[in-house]
N, C-alpha and C positions, 0 to 999 in steps of 0.2 A: 504494500500500500504506500509506503513512504516514497518509493521510487516514482510512483505515479503522481503523488502529491507534488513532488519536486518538478516533474514534467509539466504538470498543470500550471504550477507557479511560473515556470519559464515561458509557457505559451500565453499566459494571461497577465503577466506582471504589469501593474499600473502604479508602481511605487512612485509617488510624486512628493518630493520633500519628505515630510514626516508622516505620510499616510499609513505606512506599515501594512499595506493591503497588497499581498503578493499574488492574489489569484482573482482579482476583479470582483470581490463581493460587493454587491450593490451597484455595480457599474452596468446599467441596463441599456446603454446607448443614448443617443441624443444629447451627448455632452455631460451626462450624469457621471461624476467622478468616482462614485462608489463610497464605501464606508471608510472612515479613518479610525485606526486603533492606536491606543496610547503607547504601545511598544511593539517591537518585532515579535516578541514572545506571544503577546495577545493576538496579533494579526495572524500568526501561524496557527495558533490554537483555534481561532475562528474558522480558518480554512479546514483544518482537520475535523472540526465539529460539523461543518457543512458536508464534508465527504461522508462522515458517519451517519448523518441524517439520511442521505441518499442510500447508503449501504445497508443499513439495518434499522430495527425499531428499538434497540436497546437504549436505556437511559444513559445520559452523560454521567461520567464519574466526577467531573469537576464543574464548577460554575459555568453556565452558558455565557459565552462572549460573542457569539454570532447573533447579531440583532434580528435576523430573519429565520433563525433555526426552526422555530415552531411553524413556519409557513411552508416548509419543505414537506412534500408528500413522502413520509417515511418509508424506507426499504424499497424504493422504486428504481434504484440504480445500484444494485449490488456489484456490478461489473463496470469497469472503466468505460467500456463501449456504451453502456447504458446512459452515460452522461450526455450523449448527443441529444439535442433538443431539450435538455433540462438545464445544463450548465451554460451551454452556448447553442445558438441556432445553426451553426455550421454543420451540414450533414456529414462531414468527415471528421468532426471534432473528436469523437471517441478513438477512431483509428489513428489520428494524428498524435493523441496523447500516448497511446500504447507504443507507437514507434519512437517516441522521443528518447526514452532511456537507452535504447540500443544505439541511437545516433550519438548520444552523449558519451557512451562507453567507448566509442571508437577514438575519442580524444584523450582517453586516460592512459 
């Protein structure tokens, strides 16, 4: 899961100044900049919480920091490919994310 979270962050990074939003949470288009988090740690936690919301229906273990966590239809994206049409409208979004870690590993 972590390798795909990093891939998603690389594809969707909108870190502007001190936004600490590495995956585009709340950036819905039309110039909407997305959410701002108080630290990198909180921004990354919000990202992982959003992935968990899509992946399963288990409760969070820590305080919720994703402002729209409760709006996600739980357990509707257990696989990275399932994020297509949910996280982004791009019809190739899921496949792009699954290819990203292999592409990055070529540079290591």
